[in-house]
DSSP file (Angstrom, degrees, kcal/mol; ACC not computed):
  #  RESIDUE AA STRUCTURE BP1 BP2  ACC     N-H-->O    O-->H-N    N-H-->O    O-->H-N    TCO  KAPPA ALPHA  PHI   PSI    X-CA   Y-CA   Z-CA
    1    1 A X              0   0    0      0, 0.0     2,-0.4     0, 0.0     0, 0.0   0.000 360.0 360.0 360.0 137.9  116.3  112.2  123.0
    2    2 A X        -     0   0    0     48,-0.0     2,-0.3    49,-0.0    48,-0.1  -0.895 360.0-165.7-112.2 137.0  119.7  110.8  122.3
    3    3 A X        -     0   0    0     -2,-0.4     2,-0.2    46,-0.2     3,-0.0  -0.852  26.2-108.5-118.6 155.0  120.5  107.5  120.5
    4    4 A X        -     0   0    0     -2,-0.3    47,-0.4     1,-0.1     2,-0.1  -0.586  49.0 -96.5 -73.8 141.7  123.5  105.4  120.1
    5    5 A X        -     0   0    0     -2,-0.2     2,-0.4    45,-0.1    47,-0.2  -0.417  48.9-154.0 -60.2 133.1  125.1  105.6  116.6
    6    6 A X  E     +a   52   0A   0     45,-3.2    47,-3.2    -2,-0.1    48,-0.8  -0.932  24.7 176.9-122.0 136.1  123.7  102.6  114.7
    7    7 A X  E     -a   54   0A   0     -2,-0.4     2,-0.5    45,-0.2    48,-0.2  -0.947  19.6-152.0-133.7 112.8  125.1  100.6  111.7
    8    8 A X  E     -a   55   0A   0     46,-2.3    48,-2.3    -2,-0.4     2,-0.3  -0.746  18.4-175.2 -90.9 126.4  123.1   97.6  110.7
    9    9 A X  E     +a   56   0A   0     -2,-0.5    48,-0.1    46,-0.2    49,-0.1  -0.904  53.3   7.8-123.9 150.7  125.0   94.8  109.0
   10   10 A X  E    S+     0   0A   0     46,-1.0     2,-0.4    -2,-0.3    47,-0.2   0.903  73.5 165.7  50.5  57.6  124.1   91.5  107.4
   11   11 A X  E     +a   57   0A   0     45,-1.1    47,-1.9    -3,-0.2     2,-0.3  -0.858  23.1  86.7-101.2 135.8  120.4   91.9  107.3
   12   12 A X        -     0   0    0     -2,-0.4     2,-0.3    45,-0.2    64,-0.1  -0.977  58.9-105.5 166.8-170.6  118.3   89.5  105.1
   13   13 A X        -     0   0    0     -2,-0.3     2,-0.3    62,-0.3    -2,-0.0  -0.987  24.5-114.5-145.6 156.3  116.6   86.2  105.0
   14   14 A X        +     0   0    0     -2,-0.3     2,-0.3    59,-0.0    61,-0.2  -0.699  35.9 169.4 -91.5 142.0  117.2   82.8  103.4
   15   15 A X  E     -B   74   0B   0     59,-2.2    59,-2.5    -2,-0.3     2,-0.6  -0.991  38.1-114.7-151.1 142.2  114.9   81.5  100.8
   16   16 A X  E     -B   73   0B   0     -2,-0.3     2,-0.3    57,-0.3    57,-0.2  -0.686  37.9-142.5 -77.8 121.6  114.9   78.6   98.3
   17   17 A X        -     0   0    0     55,-0.7     2,-0.6    -2,-0.6    10,-0.1  -0.619   3.0-144.4 -89.1 144.6  115.1   80.1   94.9
   18   18 A X        -     0   0    0     -2,-0.3     8,-0.5     8,-0.2     2,-0.5  -0.936  12.5-141.8-111.3 115.4  113.3   78.5   91.9
   19   19 A X  B     -C   25   0C   0     -2,-0.6     6,-0.2     6,-0.1     5,-0.1  -0.643  19.5-139.6 -77.8 122.4  115.1   78.8   88.6
   20   20 A X    >   -     0   0    0      4,-3.3     3,-2.1    -2,-0.5    -1,-0.0  -0.300  26.0-102.7 -76.9 165.3  112.7   79.5   85.8
   21   21 A X  T 3  S+     0   0    0      1,-0.3    -1,-0.1     2,-0.1    -2,-0.0   0.810 123.2  55.4 -58.6 -31.2  112.9   77.8   82.4
   22   22 A X  T 3  S-     0   0    0      2,-0.1    -1,-0.3     1,-0.0     3,-0.1   0.376 122.8-105.2 -86.1   6.5  114.4   81.0   80.9
   23   23 A X  S <  S+     0   0    0     -3,-2.1     2,-0.2     1,-0.3    -2,-0.1   0.462  81.2 122.4  88.6   1.3  117.2   81.0   83.6
   24   24 A X        -     0   0    0     -5,-0.1    -4,-3.3     2,-0.0     2,-0.5  -0.529  52.3-143.4 -94.5 163.4  115.7   83.8   85.7
   25   25 A X  B     -C   19   0C   0     -6,-0.2     2,-0.9    -2,-0.2    -6,-0.1  -0.993  10.2-143.8-124.6 122.4  114.7   83.8   89.4
   26   26 A X        +     0   0    0     -8,-0.5     3,-0.3    -2,-0.5    -8,-0.2  -0.774  23.3 178.4 -87.2 107.7  111.7   85.8   90.4
   27   27 A X     >  +     0   0    0     -2,-0.9     4,-2.1     1,-0.2     3,-0.3  -0.231  26.7 137.4-109.5  41.5  112.8   87.1   93.8
   28   28 A X  H  >  +     0   0    0      1,-0.2     4,-2.8     2,-0.2     5,-0.2   0.844  68.9  57.6 -61.4 -36.6  109.8   89.2   94.8
   29   29 A X  H  > S+     0   0    0     -3,-0.3     4,-2.2     1,-0.2    -1,-0.2   0.925 110.1  43.5 -61.1 -44.1  109.8   88.0   98.4
   30   30 A X  H  > S+     0   0    0     -3,-0.3     4,-2.6     2,-0.2     5,-0.2   0.890 113.0  52.6 -68.7 -38.7  113.4   89.2   99.0
   31   31 A X  H  X S+     0   0    0     -4,-2.1     4,-2.6     1,-0.2    -2,-0.2   0.939 112.2  44.8 -60.8 -47.4  112.7   92.4   97.2
   32   32 A X  H  X S+     0   0    0     -4,-2.8     4,-2.6     2,-0.2     5,-0.2   0.885 111.7  53.8 -65.2 -38.9  109.7   93.2   99.4
   33   33 A X  H  X S+     0   0    0     -4,-2.2     4,-1.8    -5,-0.2    -2,-0.2   0.956 113.7  40.8 -59.3 -51.8  111.6   92.1  102.5
   34   34 A X  H  X S+     0   0    0     -4,-2.6     4,-2.6     1,-0.2     5,-0.2   0.900 113.7  54.0 -65.8 -40.7  114.4   94.5  101.8
   35   35 A X  H  X S+     0   0    0     -4,-2.6     4,-2.4    -5,-0.2    -1,-0.2   0.927 109.1  47.9 -59.1 -46.4  112.1   97.3  100.7
   36   36 A X  H  X S+     0   0    0     -4,-2.6     4,-1.9     1,-0.2    -1,-0.2   0.871 112.6  49.0 -65.9 -35.4  110.1   97.1  103.9
   37   37 A X  H  X S+     0   0    0     -4,-1.8     4,-2.2    -5,-0.2    -1,-0.2   0.902 111.1  48.9 -70.2 -40.3  113.2   97.2  106.0
   38   38 A X  H  X S+     0   0    0     -4,-2.6     4,-2.2     2,-0.2    -2,-0.2   0.900 111.3  50.4 -66.1 -39.5  114.7  100.2  104.2
   39   39 A X  H  X S+     0   0    0     -4,-2.4     4,-2.0    -5,-0.2    -1,-0.2   0.898 110.0  50.3 -63.5 -39.6  111.3  102.0  104.5
   40   40 A X  H  X S+     0   0    0     -4,-1.9     4,-2.3     2,-0.2    -2,-0.2   0.878 109.0  51.9 -65.8 -37.2  111.3  101.3  108.3
   41   41 A X  H  X S+     0   0    0     -4,-2.2     4,-2.3     2,-0.2     5,-0.2   0.910 107.2  52.9 -64.4 -41.5  114.9  102.6  108.5
   42   42 A X  H  X S+     0   0    0     -4,-2.2     4,-3.0     1,-0.2     5,-0.3   0.921 110.6  47.1 -59.3 -44.0  113.9  105.8  106.8
   43   43 A X  H  X>S+     0   0    0     -4,-2.0     4,-2.7     1,-0.2     5,-1.1   0.900 109.8  53.3 -64.5 -40.8  111.0  106.3  109.3
   44   44 A X  H  X5S+     0   0    0     -4,-2.3     6,-2.4     3,-0.2     4,-0.5   0.897 116.2  39.3 -61.9 -40.0  113.3  105.6  112.2
   45   45 A X  H  X5S+     0   0    0     -4,-2.3     4,-0.7     4,-0.2    -2,-0.2   0.940 122.9  39.8 -73.4 -48.9  115.8  108.2  111.0
   46   46 A X  H  <5S+     0   0    0     -4,-3.0    -3,-0.2    -5,-0.2    -2,-0.2   0.926 130.6  21.7 -70.1 -48.2  113.2  110.8  109.9
   47   47 A X  H  <5S+     0   0    0     -4,-2.7    -3,-0.2    -5,-0.3    -1,-0.1   0.797 131.9  35.4 -95.9 -31.4  110.6  110.6  112.6
   48   48 A X  H  <<S-     0   0    0     -5,-1.1    -3,-0.2    -4,-0.5    -2,-0.1   0.548  97.3-124.6-103.7  -8.6  112.4  109.1  115.6
   49   49 A X     <  +     0   0    0     -4,-0.7    -4,-0.2    -6,-0.3   -46,-0.2   0.720  41.9 174.8  74.8  21.1  115.8  110.7  115.1
   50   50 A X        -     0   0    0     -6,-2.4     2,-1.5    -7,-0.1    -1,-0.2  -0.399  33.7-130.3 -62.2 135.2  117.8  107.4  115.1
   51   51 A X        +     0   0    0    -47,-0.4   -45,-3.2    -2,-0.1     2,-0.5  -0.631  38.6 172.9 -89.8  79.2  121.4  108.1  114.3
   52   52 A X  E     +a    6   0A   0     -2,-1.5   -45,-0.2   -47,-0.2     3,-0.1  -0.792  15.6 173.5 -93.7 122.6  121.9  105.5  111.5
   53   53 A X  E     -     0   0A   0    -47,-3.2     2,-0.3    -2,-0.5   -46,-0.2   0.524  63.1  -3.2-106.3  -7.7  125.2  105.7  109.7
   54   54 A X  E     -a    7   0A   0    -48,-0.8   -46,-2.3     2,-0.0     2,-0.3  -0.960  44.3-159.5-176.3 159.3  124.8  102.6  107.5
   55   55 A X  E     -a    8   0A   0     -2,-0.3     2,-0.5   -48,-0.2   -46,-0.2  -0.944  12.1-178.8-147.9 122.6  122.9   99.5  106.4
   56   56 A X  E     -a    9   0A   0    -48,-2.3   -45,-1.1    -2,-0.3   -46,-1.0  -0.926  11.2-157.7-128.5 108.7  124.3   96.5  104.6
   57   57 A X  E     -a   11   0A   0     -2,-0.5   -47,-0.3   -47,-0.2   -45,-0.2  -0.267  50.2 -62.9 -71.0 169.0  122.1   93.6  103.6
   58   58 A X  S    S-     0   0    0    -47,-1.9    -1,-0.2    17,-0.2    19,-0.2  -0.201  77.1 -87.8 -52.7 149.1  123.6   90.2  103.0
   59   59 A X        -     0   0    0      2,-0.2    18,-1.7    17,-0.2    -1,-0.1   0.110  17.8-114.7 -69.6 168.5  126.0   90.4  100.1
   60   60 A X  S    S+     0   0    0     16,-0.2     2,-0.5    -3,-0.1    -1,-0.1   0.870 106.8  67.7 -63.1 -39.7  125.9   90.0   96.4
   61   61 A X  S    S-     0   0    0     15,-0.1    -2,-0.2     1,-0.1    17,-0.1  -0.759  93.0-128.7 -85.7 124.9  128.0   86.9   96.7
   62   62 A X        -     0   0    0     -2,-0.5     2,-0.3    15,-0.1    -2,-0.1  -0.159  15.6-130.9 -72.9 165.9  126.0   84.2   98.5
   63   63 A X        -     0   0    0     -4,-0.1     2,-0.4     8,-0.0    12,-0.3  -0.838  16.4-114.5-115.6 155.0  127.1   82.2  101.5
   64   64 A X        -     0   0    0     -2,-0.3     7,-0.2     1,-0.1     2,-0.2  -0.723  46.3 -99.3 -82.7 136.5  127.0   78.5  102.2
   65   65 A X     >  -     0   0    0      5,-2.1     4,-2.6    -2,-0.4     5,-0.2  -0.380  27.9-148.4 -59.1 124.3  124.6   77.7  105.0
   66   66 A X  T  4 S+     0   0    0      1,-0.2    -1,-0.2     2,-0.2    -2,-0.0   0.870  94.0  45.4 -63.3 -37.9  126.8   77.3  108.1
   67   67 A X  T  4 S+     0   0    0      1,-0.1    -1,-0.2     3,-0.1    -2,-0.1   0.815 129.1  20.6 -80.5 -30.2  124.5   74.7  109.7
   68   68 A X  T  4 S-     0   0    0      2,-0.2    -2,-0.2     0, 0.0    -1,-0.1   0.636  87.0-134.8-114.4 -18.4  123.9   72.5  106.6
   69   69 A X     <  +     0   0    0     -4,-2.6     2,-0.2     1,-0.3    -3,-0.1   0.696  66.6 114.4  71.5  18.7  126.8   73.2  104.3
   70   70 A X        -     0   0    0     -5,-0.2    -5,-2.1     3,-0.1    -1,-0.3  -0.707  62.9-142.1-120.7 172.7  124.5   73.5  101.3
   71   71 A X  S    S+     0   0    0     -2,-0.2    -1,-0.0    -7,-0.2     4,-0.0   0.204  70.8 102.1-118.9  13.7  123.4   76.1   98.8
   72   72 A X  S    S+     0   0    0      1,-0.1   -55,-0.7   -56,-0.1     2,-0.7   0.899  80.8  56.1 -66.1 -38.8  119.7   75.3   98.3
   73   73 A X  E    S-B   16   0B   0    -57,-0.2     2,-0.3    -3,-0.1   -57,-0.3  -0.855  87.0-149.8 -96.6 115.2  118.5   78.0  100.6
   74   74 A X  E     +B   15   0B   0    -59,-2.5   -59,-2.2    -2,-0.7   -10,-0.1  -0.630  23.7 176.0 -93.1 143.1  120.0   81.3   99.3
   75   75 A X        +     0   0    0    -12,-0.3   -62,-0.3    -2,-0.3   -17,-0.2   0.654  58.3  70.3-115.3 -26.3  120.9   84.2  101.6
   76   76 A X  S    S-     0   0    0    -13,-0.2   -16,-0.2     1,-0.2     2,-0.2  -0.077  93.2 -76.7 -83.1-173.0  122.5   86.8   99.3
   77   77 A X              0   0    0    -18,-1.7    -1,-0.2   -19,-0.2   -15,-0.1  -0.510 360.0 360.0 -83.8 156.7  121.0   88.9   96.6
   78   78 A X              0   0    0     -2,-0.2    -1,-0.1   -51,-0.1   -53,-0.1   0.417 360.0 360.0 -97.1 360.0  120.1   87.4   93.2
């Protein structure tokens, strides 16, 4: 079976972050989301032969929501 070369860009989800009293953000939902996607990519490459050449989640530097112009819902990594 032959696949088209694949490069996945800007994958992620938006979530409202809660700043803890000590200044940290517990970002377990985003960690689990990315972990599950990376594991699925590994299976696609290993078992299905998908020709994946790259994967880039949403960036370290966050983005302003295009639809609302605000930063309450974060899209980048923490």
